[in-house]
C-alpha positions as CSV (number, residue, x, y, z in Angstrom):
1,M,0.0,0.0,0.0
2,D,2.8,2.4,0.9
3,K,4.7,1.7,-2.3
4,E,1.7,2.3,-4.4
5,E,1.0,5.7,-2.7
6,R,4.6,6.7,-3.1
7,K,4.5,5.8,-6.8
8,I,1.3,7.8,-7.3
9,N,2.8,10.9,-5.7
10,I,6.0,10.7,-7.8
11,E,3.9,10.3,-11.0
12,D,1.8,13.3,-10.1
13,G,4.9,15.5,-9.4
14,D,3.4,16.9,-6.2
15,M,6.0,15.5,-3.8
16,N,9.8,14.9,-4.0
17,D,11.8,12.2,-2.4
18,D,11.9,14.1,0.9
19,G,8.2,14.7,0.9
20,L,8.5,18.5,-0.1
21,N,6.4,20.2,-2.6
22,N,8.3,21.0,-5.9
23,K,6.1,24.0,-6.6
24,D,7.0,25.7,-3.3
25,E,10.7,25.2,-4.0
26,S,10.5,26.7,-7.4
27,Q,8.6,29.7,-6.1
28,E,11.3,30.3,-3.4
29,K,14.0,30.3,-6.1
30,E,12.1,32.8,-8.3
31,D,11.6,35.1,-5.2
32,S,15.3,34.9,-4.4
33,V,16.3,35.8,-8.0
34,K,13.8,38.8,-8.0
35,E,15.3,40.1,-4.7
36,E,18.8,39.9,-6.2
37,N,17.7,41.8,-9.3
38,V,16.0,44.5,-7.1
39,T,19.2,44.9,-5.0
40,E,21.3,45.3,-8.1
41,E,18.9,47.9,-9.5
42,E,19.0,49.9,-6.2
43,E,22.8,49.8,-6.2
44,T,22.9,51.1,-9.8
45,T,20.4,53.8,-9.0
46,E,22.2,55.0,-5.9
47,T,25.6,55.5,-7.6
48,P,25.0,56.9,-11.1
49,E,28.0,59.2,-10.8
50,N,30.3,56.1,-10.8
51,E,29.1,55.0,-14.3
52,E,31.2,57.6,-16.1
53,E,34.4,58.7,-14.4
54,V,36.3,61.7,-15.8
55,D,39.8,61.0,-16.9
56,P,42.2,63.3,-15.0
57,L,44.4,63.8,-18.1
58,D,41.4,64.9,-20.2
59,K,40.3,67.3,-17.4
60,A,43.8,68.8,-17.2
61,L,44.0,69.2,-21.0
62,A,40.6,71.0,-21.0
63,E,41.7,73.4,-18.3
64,I,45.0,74.1,-20.2
65,K,43.0,74.8,-23.4
66,E,40.7,77.2,-21.5
67,L,43.6,79.0,-19.9
68,K,45.4,79.3,-23.2
69,E,42.3,80.9,-24.8
70,Q,42.1,83.4,-21.9
71,L,45.8,84.3,-22.2
72,L,45.4,84.9,-26.0
73,Y,42.4,87.1,-25.3
74,K,44.2,89.2,-22.7
75,A,47.3,89.5,-24.9
76,A,45.2,90.8,-27.8
77,E,43.3,93.2,-25.5
78,F,46.6,94.6,-24.0
79,D,48.0,95.1,-27.5
80,N,44.9,97.1,-28.5
81,F,45.3,99.2,-25.4
82,R,49.0,99.8,-26.0
83,R,48.3,100.9,-29.6
84,R,45.5,103.2,-28.6
85,T,47.6,104.8,-25.8
86,M,50.5,105.4,-28.1
87,K,48.2,107.1,-30.6
88,E,46.7,109.3,-28.0
89,K,50.1,110.2,-26.7
90,A,51.3,111.1,-30.2
91,E,48.3,113.3,-30.7
92,L,48.8,115.0,-27.3
93,I,52.4,115.8,-28.2
94,L,51.4,117.1,-31.6
95,N,48.4,119.1,-30.5
96,G,49.3,119.9,-26.9
97,S,49.6,123.6,-27.6
98,E,46.2,123.8,-29.2
99,K,44.5,125.2,-26.0
100,A,47.3,127.8,-25.6
101,V,47.1,129.0,-29.2
102,Q,43.3,129.3,-29.0
103,A,43.7,131.5,-25.8
104,V,46.1,134.0,-27.4
105,L,44.4,134.2,-30.8
106,P,42.0,137.0,-29.6
107,V,45.1,138.9,-28.5
108,A,46.6,138.7,-31.9
109,D,43.3,140.0,-33.4
110,D,43.4,143.0,-31.0
111,M,47.0,143.7,-32.0
112,E,46.1,143.6,-35.7
113,R,43.3,146.1,-35.1
114,A,45.6,148.4,-33.0
115,L,48.2,148.4,-35.8
116,A,45.5,149.3,-38.3
117,N,44.1,152.1,-36.1
118,S,47.6,153.5,-35.4
119,E,47.7,154.8,-39.0
120,K,44.7,156.9,-38.3
121,T,46.0,158.8,-35.3
122,D,49.3,160.1,-34.0
123,D,48.1,160.6,-30.4
124,P,50.5,158.7,-28.1
125,E,47.9,158.5,-25.3
126,V,45.5,156.7,-27.6
127,L,48.2,154.2,-28.7
128,K,49.3,153.7,-25.1
129,E,45.7,153.0,-23.9
130,G,45.3,150.5,-26.7
131,M,48.5,148.7,-25.8
132,E,47.5,148.5,-22.1
133,L,44.1,147.0,-23.1
134,I,45.8,144.4,-25.2
135,Y,48.3,143.6,-22.5
136,Q,45.6,143.2,-19.9
137,K,43.7,140.9,-22.2
138,F,46.8,138.9,-22.9
139,M,47.5,138.4,-19.2
140,K,44.0,137.2,-18.6
141,S,44.4,134.7,-21.4
142,L,47.6,133.4,-19.7
143,E,45.8,133.2,-16.3
144,S,43.1,131.1,-17.9
145,L,45.9,128.6,-18.9
146,G,47.2,128.5,-15.3
147,V,50.1,131.0,-15.9
148,K,50.9,133.4,-13.1
149,K,53.5,136.0,-12.4
150,I,56.1,135.4,-9.7
151,D,55.7,138.2,-7.1
152,T,59.0,140.1,-6.5
153,E,57.9,143.3,-4.8
154,D,59.4,143.5,-1.3
155,A,59.9,139.7,-1.4
156,D,62.6,137.7,0.3
157,F,65.1,136.2,-2.1
158,D,64.1,132.6,-2.8
159,V,66.2,130.4,-5.1
160,D,63.1,128.4,-5.9
161,Y,61.6,131.4,-7.7
162,H,64.3,134.0,-8.2
163,E,67.6,134.1,-10.0
164,A,70.0,136.7,-8.7
165,I,71.9,138.5,-11.5
166,A,73.2,141.3,-9.3
167,M,74.1,141.8,-5.6
168,V,73.8,145.3,-4.2
169,P,76.0,145.9,-1.2
170,G,75.6,148.4,1.6
171,M,71.8,148.1,1.9
172,G,71.8,147.4,5.7
173,D,70.0,144.8,7.6
174,E,66.6,145.9,6.5
175,K,67.3,145.3,2.8
176,S,69.7,142.5,3.1
177,G,68.4,139.3,1.4
178,K,65.5,141.3,-0.2
179,V,64.7,141.6,-3.8
180,L,65.5,145.2,-4.8
181,D,64.6,145.1,-8.5
182,C,63.1,142.7,-11.0
183,V,65.0,142.7,-14.4
184,Q,62.9,140.0,-16.0
185,T,59.5,138.7,-14.8
186,G,59.2,135.1,-13.8
187,Y,56.2,132.9,-14.3
188,T,54.7,129.7,-13.0
189,L,52.4,127.2,-14.8
190,N,50.0,125.5,-12.4
191,D,52.4,126.3,-9.5
192,K,55.4,125.0,-11.4
193,V,58.2,127.5,-12.2
194,I,58.6,127.7,-16.0
195,R,60.9,130.8,-15.8
196,H,62.7,132.2,-12.8
197,A,62.5,135.9,-12.1
198,K,65.8,137.7,-12.7
199,V,66.4,140.0,-9.8
200,A,68.9,142.2,-8.0
201,V,69.4,141.3,-4.3
202,G,70.5,143.6,-1.5
203,Q,73.4,143.0,0.8
204,R,74.7,144.6,4.0
Protein backbone atom coordinates (compact mmCIF):
# COMPACT_ATOMS: atom_id res chain seq x y z
CA MET A 1 0.00 0.00 0.00
CA ASP A 2 2.82 2.44 0.88
CA LYS A 3 4.71 1.67 -2.31
CA GLU A 4 1.67 2.32 -4.44
CA GLU A 5 0.95 5.69 -2.74
CA ARG A 6 4.57 6.74 -3.15
CA LYS A 7 4.46 5.81 -6.81
CA ILE A 8 1.30 7.81 -7.34
CA ASN A 9 2.80 10.88 -5.65
CA ILE A 10 5.96 10.71 -7.78
CA GLU A 11 3.95 10.29 -10.98
CA ASP A 12 1.77 13.31 -10.07
CA GLY A 13 4.89 15.46 -9.36
CA ASP A 14 3.42 16.86 -6.21
CA MET A 15 6.02 15.53 -3.81
CA ASN A 16 9.80 14.89 -3.99
CA ASP A 17 11.79 12.20 -2.35
CA ASP A 18 11.93 14.14 0.90
CA GLY A 19 8.22 14.72 0.90
CA LEU A 20 8.51 18.45 -0.06
CA ASN A 21 6.36 20.24 -2.59
CA ASN A 22 8.28 20.98 -5.86
CA LYS A 23 6.11 24.00 -6.63
CA ASP A 24 6.99 25.70 -3.33
CA GLU A 25 10.69 25.17 -3.97
CA SER A 26 10.47 26.72 -7.44
CA GLN A 27 8.59 29.72 -6.07
CA GLU A 28 11.28 30.30 -3.45
CA LYS A 29 13.97 30.27 -6.15
CA GLU A 30 12.05 32.80 -8.25
CA ASP A 31 11.58 35.10 -5.24
CA SER A 32 15.31 34.90 -4.44
CA VAL A 33 16.25 35.84 -8.03
CA LYS A 34 13.82 38.77 -7.96
CA GLU A 35 15.31 40.06 -4.68
CA GLU A 36 18.81 39.89 -6.16
CA ASN A 37 17.68 41.81 -9.26
CA VAL A 38 16.02 44.49 -7.12
CA THR A 39 19.17 44.86 -5.01
CA GLU A 40 21.32 45.26 -8.13
CA GLU A 41 18.92 47.91 -9.53
CA GLU A 42 19.00 49.87 -6.23
CA GLU A 43 22.81 49.83 -6.18
CA THR A 44 22.88 51.06 -9.78
CA THR A 45 20.36 53.83 -9.00
CA GLU A 46 22.19 54.98 -5.87
CA THR A 47 25.59 55.49 -7.56
CA PRO A 48 24.96 56.88 -11.06
CA GLU A 49 28.00 59.16 -10.83
CA ASN A 50 30.30 56.14 -10.85
CA GLU A 51 29.07 55.04 -14.25
CA GLU A 52 31.25 57.60 -16.14
CA GLU A 53 34.43 58.68 -14.36
CA VAL A 54 36.28 61.72 -15.85
CA ASP A 55 39.84 61.01 -16.91
CA PRO A 56 42.21 63.34 -14.96
CA LEU A 57 44.37 63.81 -18.07
CA ASP A 58 41.38 64.90 -20.19
CA LYS A 59 40.31 67.29 -17.43
CA ALA A 60 43.79 68.81 -17.21
CA LEU A 61 44.00 69.21 -21.00
CA ALA A 62 40.62 70.96 -21.02
CA GLU A 63 41.75 73.38 -18.31
CA ILE A 64 44.99 74.10 -20.19
CA LYS A 65 43.03 74.84 -23.35
CA GLU A 66 40.73 77.24 -21.49
CA LEU A 67 43.65 79.04 -19.85
CA LYS A 68 45.41 79.34 -23.20
CA GLU A 69 42.33 80.93 -24.78
CA GLN A 70 42.09 83.40 -21.87
CA LEU A 71 45.78 84.28 -22.22
CA LEU A 72 45.44 84.92 -25.95
CA TYR A 73 42.39 87.12 -25.34
CA LYS A 74 44.19 89.15 -22.67
CA ALA A 75 47.27 89.54 -24.88
CA ALA A 76 45.16 90.84 -27.76
CA GLU A 77 43.29 93.20 -25.46
CA PHE A 78 46.55 94.59 -24.03
CA ASP A 79 48.00 95.06 -27.52
CA ASN A 80 44.95 97.09 -28.54
CA PHE A 81 45.25 99.18 -25.37
CA ARG A 82 48.96 99.82 -26.04
CA ARG A 83 48.34 100.94 -29.61
CA ARG A 84 45.47 103.22 -28.55
CA THR A 85 47.60 104.77 -25.79
CA MET A 86 50.52 105.40 -28.15
CA LYS A 87 48.19 107.06 -30.65
CA GLU A 88 46.67 109.30 -27.97
CA LYS A 89 50.14 110.22 -26.67
CA ALA A 90 51.33 111.15 -30.16
CA GLU A 91 48.25 113.30 -30.72
CA LEU A 92 48.78 114.98 -27.34
CA ILE A 93 52.39 115.84 -28.17
CA LEU A 94 51.45 117.09 -31.62
CA ASN A 95 48.42 119.14 -30.54
CA GLY A 96 49.27 119.85 -26.91
CA SER A 97 49.60 123.57 -27.57
CA GLU A 98 46.16 123.83 -29.17
CA LYS A 99 44.52 125.24 -26.03
CA ALA A 100 47.26 127.85 -25.55
CA VAL A 101 47.08 128.97 -29.17
CA GLN A 102 43.31 129.32 -28.98
CA ALA A 103 43.67 131.46 -25.84
CA VAL A 104 46.09 133.98 -27.42
CA LEU A 105 44.43 134.23 -30.84
CA PRO A 106 42.02 136.97 -29.62
CA VAL A 107 45.06 138.94 -28.45
CA ALA A 108 46.59 138.65 -31.90
CA ASP A 109 43.33 139.96 -33.36
CA ASP A 110 43.44 142.99 -31.03
CA MET A 111 47.04 143.71 -32.00
CA GLU A 112 46.11 143.64 -35.68
CA ARG A 113 43.29 146.12 -35.05
CA ALA A 114 45.60 148.35 -32.99
CA LEU A 115 48.17 148.43 -35.78
CA ALA A 116 45.48 149.31 -38.29
CA ASN A 117 44.13 152.13 -36.08
CA SER A 118 47.63 153.51 -35.40
CA GLU A 119 47.74 154.77 -38.98
CA LYS A 120 44.66 156.92 -38.31
CA THR A 121 46.02 158.76 -35.27
CA ASP A 122 49.30 160.08 -33.96
CA ASP A 123 48.07 160.63 -30.40
CA PRO A 124 50.47 158.70 -28.11
CA GLU A 125 47.92 158.49 -25.33
CA VAL A 126 45.47 156.65 -27.59
CA LEU A 127 48.19 154.23 -28.66
CA LYS A 128 49.28 153.69 -25.07
CA GLU A 129 45.72 153.02 -23.93
CA GLY A 130 45.27 150.50 -26.74
CA MET A 131 48.51 148.72 -25.78
CA GLU A 132 47.46 148.54 -22.14
CA LEU A 133 44.10 146.99 -23.05
CA ILE A 134 45.82 144.40 -25.23
CA TYR A 135 48.32 143.62 -22.46
CA GLN A 136 45.59 143.16 -19.87
CA LYS A 137 43.66 140.87 -22.19
CA PHE A 138 46.80 138.86 -22.89
CA MET A 139 47.53 138.40 -19.18
CA LYS A 140 43.96 137.21 -18.57
CA SER A 141 44.42 134.69 -21.37
CA LEU A 142 47.58 133.40 -19.69
CA GLU A 143 45.83 133.16 -16.31
CA SER A 144 43.11 131.06 -17.91
CA LEU A 145 45.87 128.61 -18.87
CA GLY A 146 47.24 128.52 -15.31
CA VAL A 147 50.11 130.96 -15.92
CA LYS A 148 50.88 133.43 -13.11
CA LYS A 149 53.53 136.04 -12.43
CA ILE A 150 56.11 135.44 -9.71
CA ASP A 151 55.75 138.19 -7.12
CA THR A 152 59.02 140.06 -6.50
CA GLU A 153 57.94 143.31 -4.85
CA ASP A 154 59.45 143.52 -1.32
CA ALA A 155 59.89 139.74 -1.45
CA ASP A 156 62.61 137.75 0.29
CA PHE A 157 65.10 136.22 -2.12
CA ASP A 158 64.10 132.59 -2.81
CA VAL A 159 66.22 130.40 -5.07
CA ASP A 160 63.13 128.37 -5.94
CA TYR A 161 61.57 131.38 -7.67
CA HIS A 162 64.33 133.97 -8.16
CA GLU A 163 67.59 134.11 -10.04
CA ALA A 164 70.04 136.68 -8.67
CA ILE A 165 71.86 138.52 -11.46
CA ALA A 166 73.20 141.31 -9.25
CA MET A 167 74.14 141.79 -5.61
CA VAL A 168 73.82 145.34 -4.24
CA PRO A 169 76.04 145.89 -1.15
CA GLY A 170 75.58 148.44 1.62
CA MET A 171 71.80 148.08 1.89
CA GLY A 172 71.83 147.44 5.65
CA ASP A 173 70.02 144.79 7.64
CA GLU A 174 66.59 145.91 6.48
CA LYS A 175 67.26 145.29 2.76
CA SER A 176 69.71 142.45 3.14
CA GLY A 177 68.43 139.35 1.38
CA LYS A 178 65.55 141.28 -0.16
CA VAL A 179 64.68 141.62 -3.84
CA LEU A 180 65.50 145.23 -4.81
CA ASP A 181 64.60 145.13 -8.49
CA CYS A 182 63.15 142.70 -11.03
CA VAL A 183 64.97 142.74 -14.35
CA GLN A 184 62.87 140.02 -15.95
CA THR A 185 59.49 138.74 -14.77
CA GLY A 186 59.22 135.08 -13.82
CA TYR A 187 56.20 132.85 -14.34
CA THR A 188 54.68 129.67 -12.97
CA LEU A 189 52.41 127.22 -14.75
CA ASN A 190 50.03 125.46 -12.36
CA ASP A 191 52.42 126.29 -9.47
CA LYS A 192 55.44 124.97 -11.39
CA VAL A 193 58.18 127.48 -12.19
CA ILE A 194 58.60 127.73 -15.95
CA ARG A 195 60.86 130.79 -15.79
CA HIS A 196 62.70 132.19 -12.77
CA ALA A 197 62.48 135.91 -12.09
CA LYS A 198 65.82 137.65 -12.67
CA VAL A 199 66.37 140.03 -9.77
CA ALA A 200 68.86 142.23 -7.96
CA VAL A 201 69.38 141.33 -4.30
CA GLY A 202 70.45 143.61 -1.47
CA GLN A 203 73.43 142.96 0.82
CA ARG A 204 74.69 144.57 4.04
